[in-house]
mmCIF file as gemmi writes it, N, C-alpha and C atoms, coordinates in Angstrom:
data_model
loop_
_atom_site.group_PDB
_atom_site.id
_atom_site.type_symbol
_atom_site.label_atom_id
_atom_site.label_alt_id
_atom_site.label_comp_id
_atom_site.label_asym_id
_atom_site.label_entity_id
_atom_site.label_seq_id
_atom_site.pdbx_PDB_ins_code
_atom_site.Cartn_x
_atom_site.Cartn_y
_atom_site.Cartn_z
_atom_site.occupancy
_atom_site.B_iso_or_equiv
_atom_site.pdbx_formal_charge
_atom_site.auth_seq_id
_atom_site.auth_asym_id
_atom_site.pdbx_PDB_model_num
ATOM 1 N N . MET Axp A 1 ? -23.21 -8.696 4.486 1 0 ? 1 A 1
ATOM 2 C CA . MET Axp A 1 ? -22.26 -8.135 5.745 1 0 ? 1 A 1
ATOM 3 C C . MET Axp A 1 ? -20.628 -8.03 5.963 1 0 ? 1 A 1
ATOM 4 N N . ALA Axp A 2 ? -21.147 -6.735 6.366 1 0 ? 2 A 1
ATOM 5 C CA . ALA Axp A 2 ? -19.325 -6.987 7.273 1 0 ? 2 A 1
ATOM 6 C C . ALA Axp A 2 ? -18.541 -6.932 8.191 1 0 ? 2 A 1
ATOM 7 N N . GLU Axp A 3 ? -17.889 -7.216 8.635 1 0 ? 3 A 1
ATOM 8 C CA . GLU Axp A 3 ? -16.899 -7.072 10.324 1 0 ? 3 A 1
ATOM 9 C C . GLU Axp A 3 ? -16.214 -5.852 10.591 1 0 ? 3 A 1
ATOM 10 N N . ALA Axp A 4 ? -15.404 -5.759 11.48 1 0 ? 4 A 1
ATOM 11 C CA . ALA Axp A 4 ? -14.747 -5.39 11.648 1 0 ? 4 A 1
ATOM 12 C C . ALA Axp A 4 ? -13.807 -6.62 12.064 1 0 ? 4 A 1
ATOM 13 N N . VAL Axp A 5 ? -11.994 -6.817 11.193 1 0 ? 5 A 1
ATOM 14 C CA . VAL Axp A 5 ? -11.563 -7.837 11.673 1 0 ? 5 A 1
ATOM 15 C C . VAL Axp A 5 ? -9.548 -7.327 11.428 1 0 ? 5 A 1
ATOM 16 N N . ASP Axp A 6 ? -9.496 -6.963 13.001 1 0 ? 6 A 1
ATOM 17 C CA . ASP Axp A 6 ? -8.058 -6.88 12.575 1 0 ? 6 A 1
ATOM 18 C C . ASP Axp A 6 ? -7.762 -5.757 12.115 1 0 ? 6 A 1
ATOM 19 N N . GLY Axp A 7 ? -8.061 -4.97 12.648 1 0 ? 7 A 1
ATOM 20 C CA . GLY Axp A 7 ? -8.477 -3.4 11.798 1 0 ? 7 A 1
ATOM 21 C C . GLY Axp A 7 ? -8.387 -3.32 10.751 1 0 ? 7 A 1
ATOM 22 N N . GLY Axp A 8 ? -9.331 -3.901 10.585 1 0 ? 8 A 1
ATOM 23 C CA . GLY Axp A 8 ? -9.908 -3.569 8.778 1 0 ? 8 A 1
ATOM 24 C C . GLY Axp A 8 ? -11.297 -3.983 9.287 1 0 ? 8 A 1
ATOM 25 N N . VAL Axp A 9 ? -11.601 -4.557 8.273 1 0 ? 9 A 1
ATOM 26 C CA . VAL Axp A 9 ? -13.667 -4.773 7.432 1 0 ? 9 A 1
ATOM 27 C C . VAL Axp A 9 ? -12.911 -6.383 6.408 1 0 ? 9 A 1
ATOM 28 N N . VAL Axp A 10 ? -13.962 -7.094 7.065 1 0 ? 10 A 1
ATOM 29 C CA . VAL Axp A 10 ? -13.863 -8.458 6.41 1 0 ? 10 A 1
ATOM 30 C C . VAL Axp A 10 ? -15.871 -8.455 5.462 1 0 ? 10 A 1
ATOM 31 N N . VAL Axp A 11 ? -15.643 -8.22 4.402 1 0 ? 11 A 1
ATOM 32 C CA . VAL Axp A 11 ? -16.851 -8.025 3.768 1 0 ? 11 A 1
ATOM 33 C C . VAL Axp A 11 ? -16.805 -9.352 2.681 1 0 ? 11 A 1
ATOM 34 N N . HIS Axp A 12 ? -18.673 -9.965 3.736 1 0 ? 12 A 1
ATOM 35 C CA . HIS Axp A 12 ? -19.502 -11.14 3.369 1 0 ? 12 A 1
ATOM 36 C C . HIS Axp A 12 ? -20.419 -10.774 1.874 1 0 ? 12 A 1
ATOM 37 N N . LEU Axp A 13 ? -19.578 -11.243 0.28 1 0 ? 13 A 1
ATOM 38 C CA . LEU Axp A 13 ? -21.149 -10.399 0.183 1 0 ? 13 A 1
ATOM 39 C C . LEU Axp A 13 ? -22.458 -12.318 0.203 1 0 ? 13 A 1
ATOM 40 N N . ARG Axp A 14 ? -23.908 -11.79 -0.53 1 0 ? 14 A 1
ATOM 41 C CA . ARG Axp A 14 ? -24.621 -12.173 -1.146 1 0 ? 14 A 1
ATOM 42 C C . ARG Axp A 14 ? -24.778 -12.692 -1.349 1 0 ? 14 A 1
ATOM 43 N N . GLU Axp A 15 ? -23.85 -12.751 -2.701 1 0 ? 15 A 1
ATOM 44 C CA . GLU Axp A 15 ? -24.369 -13.426 -4.196 1 0 ? 15 A 1
ATOM 45 C C . GLU Axp A 15 ? -22.446 -13.326 -4.692 1 0 ? 15 A 1
ATOM 46 N N . ARG Axp A 16 ? -22.068 -13.644 -5.094 1 0 ? 16 A 1
ATOM 47 C CA . ARG Axp A 16 ? -20.763 -14.23 -5.619 1 0 ? 16 A 1
ATOM 48 C C . ARG Axp A 16 ? -20.662 -13.404 -7.08 1 0 ? 16 A 1
ATOM 49 N N . LEU Axp A 17 ? -19.453 -12.787 -6.973 1 0 ? 17 A 1
ATOM 50 C CA . LEU Axp A 17 ? -19.104 -11.017 -8.004 1 0 ? 17 A 1
ATOM 51 C C . LEU Axp A 17 ? -18.296 -11.817 -8.763 1 0 ? 17 A 1
ATOM 52 N N . THR Axp A 18 ? -17.847 -11.093 -10.326 1 0 ? 18 A 1
ATOM 53 C CA . THR Axp A 18 ? -17.066 -11.997 -10.977 1 0 ? 18 A 1
ATOM 54 C C . THR Axp A 18 ? -15.903 -9.687 -11.021 1 0 ? 18 A 1
ATOM 55 N N . GLY Axp A 19 ? -14.592 -9.83 -11.149 1 0 ? 19 A 1
ATOM 56 C CA . GLY Axp A 19 ? -14.082 -8.424 -11.516 1 0 ? 19 A 1
ATOM 57 C C . GLY Axp A 19 ? -14.09 -7.939 -10.641 1 0 ? 19 A 1
ATOM 58 N N . VAL Axp A 20 ? -13.972 -8.411 -9.09 1 0 ? 20 A 1
ATOM 59 C CA . VAL Axp A 20 ? -13.74 -7.918 -7.993 1 0 ? 20 A 1
ATOM 60 C C . VAL Axp A 20 ? -12.585 -8.2 -8.139 1 0 ? 20 A 1
ATOM 61 N N . ALA Axp A 21 ? -11.587 -6.989 -7.51 1 0 ? 21 A 1
ATOM 62 C CA . ALA Axp A 21 ? -10.29 -6.939 -7.581 1 0 ? 21 A 1
ATOM 63 C C . ALA Axp A 21 ? -9.232 -5.662 -6.547 1 0 ? 21 A 1
ATOM 64 N N . PRO Axp A 22 ? -8.379 -6.96 -6.197 1 0 ? 22 A 1
ATOM 65 C CA . PRO Axp A 22 ? -7.6 -6.077 -4.71 1 0 ? 22 A 1
ATOM 66 C C . PRO Axp A 22 ? -7.569 -4.554 -5.97 1 0 ? 22 A 1
ATOM 67 N N . GLY Axp A 23 ? -7.442 -3.086 -4.846 1 0 ? 23 A 1
ATOM 68 C CA . GLY Axp A 23 ? -7.023 -1.573 -5.182 1 0 ? 23 A 1
ATOM 69 C C . GLY Axp A 23 ? -8.411 -2.203 -6.304 1 0 ? 23 A 1
ATOM 70 N N . GLN Axp A 24 ? -9.567 -2.277 -6.168 1 0 ? 24 A 1
ATOM 71 C CA . GLN Axp A 24 ? -10.529 -1.357 -6.538 1 0 ? 24 A 1
ATOM 72 C C . GLN Axp A 24 ? -11.163 -0.908 -4.959 1 0 ? 24 A 1
ATOM 73 N N . VAL Axp A 25 ? -12.49 -0.254 -5.089 1 0 ? 25 A 1
ATOM 74 C CA . VAL Axp A 25 ? -13.333 0.557 -3.833 1 0 ? 25 A 1
ATOM 75 C C . VAL Axp A 25 ? -14.012 -0.045 -3.285 1 0 ? 25 A 1
ATOM 76 N N . VAL Axp A 26 ? -14.314 -0.631 -2.336 1 0 ? 26 A 1
ATOM 77 C CA . VAL Axp A 26 ? -15.779 -1.081 -1.973 1 0 ? 26 A 1
ATOM 78 C C . VAL Axp A 26 ? -16.11 0.286 -0.848 1 0 ? 26 A 1
ATOM 79 N N . VAL Axp A 27 ? -17.725 0.412 -0.928 1 0 ? 27 A 1
ATOM 80 C CA . VAL Axp A 27 ? -17.691 1.701 0.078 1 0 ? 27 A 1
ATOM 81 C C . VAL Axp A 27 ? -19.425 0.776 0.318 1 0 ? 27 A 1
ATOM 82 N N . LEU Axp A 28 ? -19.528 1.409 1.099 1 0 ? 28 A 1
ATOM 83 C CA . LEU Axp A 28 ? -20.685 -0.299 2.441 1 0 ? 28 A 1
ATOM 84 C C . LEU Axp A 28 ? -21.568 1.48 2.945 1 0 ? 28 A 1
ATOM 85 N N . TYR Axp A 29 ? -23.097 0.82 2.264 1 0 ? 29 A 1
ATOM 86 C CA . TYR Axp A 29 ? -24.199 2.183 2.12 1 0 ? 29 A 1
ATOM 87 C C . TYR Axp A 29 ? -25.537 1.519 2.898 1 0 ? 29 A 1
ATOM 88 N N . ARG Axp A 30 ? -26.28 2.481 3.801 1 0 ? 30 A 1
ATOM 89 C CA . ARG Axp A 30 ? -27.814 2.391 4.425 1 0 ? 30 A 1
ATOM 90 C C . ARG Axp A 30 ? -28.814 2.494 3.506 1 0 ? 30 A 1
ATOM 91 N N . PRO Axp A 31 ? -29.804 1.659 2.697 1 0 ? 31 A 1
ATOM 92 C CA . PRO Axp A 31 ? -30.528 1.901 2.272 1 0 ? 31 A 1
ATOM 93 C C . PRO Axp A 31 ? -31.844 3.193 2.71 1 0 ? 31 A 1
ATOM 94 N N . GLU Axp A 32 ? -31.762 4.441 3.094 1 0 ? 32 A 1
ATOM 95 C CA . GLU Axp A 32 ? -32.447 4.708 3.901 1 0 ? 32 A 1
ATOM 96 C C . GLU Axp A 32 ? -34.057 5.418 2.384 1 0 ? 32 A 1
ATOM 97 N N . ALA Axp A 33 ? -35.421 5.457 2.455 1 0 ? 33 A 1
ATOM 98 C CA . ALA Axp A 33 ? -36.725 5.641 2.187 1 0 ? 33 A 1
ATOM 99 C C . ALA Axp A 33 ? -36.692 7.611 1.717 1 0 ? 33 A 1
ATOM 100 N N . GLU Axp A 34 ? -36.322 7.862 2.981 1 0 ? 34 A 1
ATOM 101 C CA . GLU Axp A 34 ? -36.592 9.271 2.958 1 0 ? 34 A 1
ATOM 102 C C . GLU Axp A 34 ? -35.405 10.128 2.405 1 0 ? 34 A 1
ATOM 103 N N . ALA Axp A 35 ? -33.993 9.362 3.301 1 0 ? 35 A 1
ATOM 104 C CA . ALA Axp A 35 ? -33.649 10.413 2.821 1 0 ? 35 A 1
ATOM 105 C C . ALA Axp A 35 ? -32.38 10.373 1.676 1 0 ? 35 A 1
ATOM 106 N N . GLY Axp A 36 ? -32.909 8.972 1.207 1 0 ? 36 A 1
ATOM 107 C CA . GLY Axp A 36 ? -31.562 8.039 -0.042 1 0 ? 36 A 1
ATOM 108 C C . GLY Axp A 36 ? -30.954 7.421 0.15 1 0 ? 36 A 1
ATOM 109 N N . ASP Axp A 37 ? -29.95 6.739 0.363 1 0 ? 37 A 1
ATOM 110 C CA . ASP Axp A 37 ? -28.18 5.487 0.497 1 0 ? 37 A 1
ATOM 111 C C . ASP Axp A 37 ? -28.203 6.716 1.326 1 0 ? 37 A 1
ATOM 112 N N . VAL Axp A 38 ? -28.023 6.07 3.065 1 0 ? 38 A 1
ATOM 113 C CA . VAL Axp A 38 ? -26.512 6.735 4.008 1 0 ? 38 A 1
ATOM 114 C C . VAL Axp A 38 ? -24.689 5.863 3.171 1 0 ? 38 A 1
ATOM 115 N N . VAL Axp A 39 ? -24.3 6.677 2.899 1 0 ? 39 A 1
ATOM 116 C CA . VAL Axp A 39 ? -22.651 5.988 3.291 1 0 ? 39 A 1
ATOM 117 C C . VAL Axp A 39 ? -21.826 5.909 4.964 1 0 ? 39 A 1
ATOM 118 N N . LEU Axp A 40 ? -21.298 4.314 4.198 1 0 ? 40 A 1
ATOM 119 C CA . LEU Axp A 40 ? -21.322 4.617 6.853 1 0 ? 40 A 1
ATOM 120 C C . LEU Axp A 40 ? -20.059 4.066 6.352 1 0 ? 40 A 1
ATOM 121 N N . GLY Axp A 41 ? -19.241 3.644 4.794 1 0 ? 41 A 1
ATOM 122 C CA . GLY Axp A 41 ? -17.353 4.259 4.729 1 0 ? 41 A 1
ATOM 123 C C . GLY Axp A 41 ? -17.387 3.728 3.404 1 0 ? 41 A 1
ATOM 124 N N . SER Axp A 42 ? -15.485 3.408 3.397 1 0 ? 42 A 1
ATOM 125 C CA . SER Axp A 42 ? -15.632 3.52 1.834 1 0 ? 42 A 1
ATOM 126 C C . SER Axp A 42 ? -14.06 2.382 2.372 1 0 ? 42 A 1
ATOM 127 N N . ALA Axp A 43 ? -13.656 1.641 1.649 1 0 ? 43 A 1
ATOM 128 C CA . ALA Axp A 43 ? -12.363 0.619 1.284 1 0 ? 43 A 1
ATOM 129 C C . ALA Axp A 43 ? -11.406 0.137 0.405 1 0 ? 43 A 1
ATOM 130 N N . LYS Axp A 44 ? -9.834 0.365 0.4 1 0 ? 44 A 1
ATOM 131 C CA . LYS Axp A 44 ? -9.996 0.213 -0.5 1 0 ? 44 A 1
ATOM 132 C C . LYS Axp A 44 ? -9.969 -1.947 -0.729 1 0 ? 44 A 1
ATOM 133 N N . ILE Axp A 45 ? -10.225 -2.426 -1.73 1 0 ? 45 A 1
ATOM 134 C CA . ILE Axp A 45 ? -10.174 -3.734 -1.796 1 0 ? 45 A 1
ATOM 135 C C . ILE Axp A 45 ? -8.282 -4.652 -1.257 1 0 ? 45 A 1
ATOM 136 N N . ALA Axp A 46 ? -8.31 -5.355 -0.041 1 0 ? 46 A 1
ATOM 137 C CA . ALA Axp A 46 ? -7.321 -5.872 -0.198 1 0 ? 46 A 1
ATOM 138 C C . ALA Axp A 46 ? -6.317 -7.462 -0.745 1 0 ? 46 A 1
ATOM 139 N N . ALA Axp A 47 ? -7.759 -8.045 -1.147 1 0 ? 47 A 1
ATOM 140 C CA . ALA Axp A 47 ? -7.364 -9.805 -1.079 1 0 ? 47 A 1
ATOM 141 C C . ALA Axp A 47 ? -8.824 -9.747 -1.724 1 0 ? 47 A 1
ATOM 142 N N . THR Axp A 48 ? -8.985 -11.024 -2.068 1 0 ? 48 A 1
ATOM 143 C CA . THR Axp A 48 ? -10.071 -11.278 -2.291 1 0 ? 48 A 1
ATOM 144 C C . THR Axp A 48 ? -9.969 -13.107 -2.472 1 0 ? 48 A 1
ATOM 145 N N . ALA Axp A 49 ? -11.419 -13.304 -2.24 1 0 ? 49 A 1
ATOM 146 C CA . ALA Axp A 49 ? -11.578 -14.764 -1.306 1 0 ? 49 A 1
ATOM 147 C C . ALA Axp A 49 ? -12.141 -15.609 -2.024 1 0 ? 49 A 1
């Protein structure tokens, strides 16, 4: 799940991932059966929790 907060985006993952670090990029997409995956946006990771 992703939500807009204070001019940025906060992404909540379903499962914890290792190796995610500030400076990497997150890509948000919507899977579609007919058209394939549709990219909704991307952003640079500023911090992790």
